[in-house]
Each structure stands twice: as C-alpha cells, then as structure tokens.
N, C-alpha and C positions, 0 to 999 in steps of 0.2 A: 232655867223656870228656876224660881226663887226656891231656896232649900225651910223646910220644916212644915209646909203651909195647906201639905194635901193630907187631906185626912188618909187613916191607915187604914187596908179592907184586910181583907179577911175571906178564905175559902170556905163556903155554908153550902147547904145543900135548900135549895127549893123548893117545896114540894105541894102539888097543885093536891087541897082540900077533897076535894070532888071526884076528881078518877083515879089519886094517887101516884100520876105521875113525878117521877123526880129530875132532876137534874143539877150538877157539880155549876157552880162558876163563883162570881167573886163578889164581895158585898162590901161596904163598909160596916154594915148594920151583923149584924150576932145572936147570938141566942144560947139560953141557957141551956134548950132540948138539944140531944145531940142525936145521930145516931152511923152505925159504919157505913160506908161507899163502898162499888165493888175493886175500890185497889186495897182495902183489908183497914184502911185508919180511918177515926171516928171526925165528926163534923158541928156542927153544929147545922139546924133545920128551921129553916124559916118557911111557915106552912102559907100557904097563899090562896086566897079563892079565884081561880081563875071563868 
C-alpha cells in the first residue's frame, strides 16, 4: 500500500435518533458532540436516522 493516501479514522459512537441505540465503531467522520462510552472514555457522537 502507498503511504499517506488513506484518510485518518477515529473511534466514534453512532446513535440512532429514533431508538437511542448506540454502537462504537471507526469512521472518517467526527463530531463536536461527545458522550461517555461504557469503557469510561469520551468519544464523538454521530447521530443518524435509521
């Protein structure tokens, strides 16, 4: 693989706005809104409508 061509990824919480279901994943997106996860760490929250 070529170096320095892949976008930076972050751990983020995706949250369904209808049900409130949340899961921790990696994404190239980030957010100014944050929340604490089960491991005690704070991550950006990306709200989605499923």
